[in-house]
C-alpha positions in Angstrom: 15.0 -4.8 -1.3 14.6 -1.0 -0.8 14.5 0.7 2.4 13.4 4.0 2.2 12.2 5.8 6.0 10.6 2.5 7.9 9.0 1.2 4.3 10.9 -1.0 2.9 10.1 -3.0 -0.8 11.1 -5.2 -3.4 9.3 -5.5 -7.0 8.6 -8.6 -9.1 7.7 -8.6 -12.7 4.5 -10.7 -13.5 4.1 -12.4 -16.8 0.7 -10.5 -17.6 3.4 -7.4 -17.5 2.1 -5.8 -13.9 4.3 -5.3 -11.4 3.8 -6.6 -7.8 5.3 -4.7 -5.1 5.6 -6.4 -1.5 6.7 -4.1 0.9 7.1 -4.0 4.8 6.1 -1.1 7.4 9.0 -1.2 10.2 7.3 0.9 12.9 7.4 0.0 16.7 3.5 0.6 17.8 2.7 -2.0 14.7 4.7 -3.5 12.2 2.8 -4.6 9.2 3.7 -5.8 5.7 1.5 -5.7 2.3 0.9 -6.1 -1.4 0.6 -3.8 -4.4 -0.1 -4.3 -8.0 0.8 -1.7 -10.5 0.1 -2.0 -13.9 3.2 -0.1 -15.4 7.4 -0.2 -13.8 7.1 2.7 -11.7 10.7 4.2 -9.9 11.5 3.3 -6.7 10.1 6.9 -5.5 7.0 6.6 -7.5 6.1 3.5 -5.5 6.6 4.6 -2.1 4.4 7.8 -3.0 2.5 5.4 -4.4 2.2 3.1 -0.9 2.0 6.6 1.2 -1.3 7.4 -0.7 -2.7 4.1 -0.5 -1.7 4.3 3.6 -3.4 7.3 3.4 -6.5 6.8 1.8 -6.8 3.1 4.0 -6.9 5.9 7.5 -8.7 7.7 5.7 -11.9 5.1 5.2 -11.5 4.0 8.2 -11.9 7.2 10.2 -15.1 6.8 8.1 -16.1 3.6 9.5 -15.5 4.6 12.8 -17.9 7.5 13.1 -20.6 5.3 11.2 -20.5 7.2 7.8 -20.2 5.8 4.6 -19.2 8.4 1.4 -19.5 7.4 -2.2 -16.1 7.7 -3.3 -14.7 5.1 -0.8 -14.2 2.1 -2.1 -12.3 -1.7 -1.5 -8.9 -1.0 -3.3 -8.3 -4.6 -5.0 -4.8 -4.0 -6.1 -3.6 -2.6 -2.2 -3.4 -5.0 0.0 -2.4 -4.9 4.3 -2.1 -7.4 7.0 -0.5 -7.1 10.7 2.9 -8.7 11.1 
């Protein structure tokens, strides 16, 4: 398990050739975990950047939903799942 900042993750190569990433966010206020599916073998730094990017997009879309405004670029991300621990 790799631990960078407060995000730790493990990777698993799937039969399809994709890479499954299981990550955990150790945050005192709200610990969570999730899965990310990538199409190619990313380096550890690229995986970390992808997780941070997806988390940021999730937070931005949540703010749009709270304001009851829907933007055209908002859509479900079926390759990134986030759960509360």
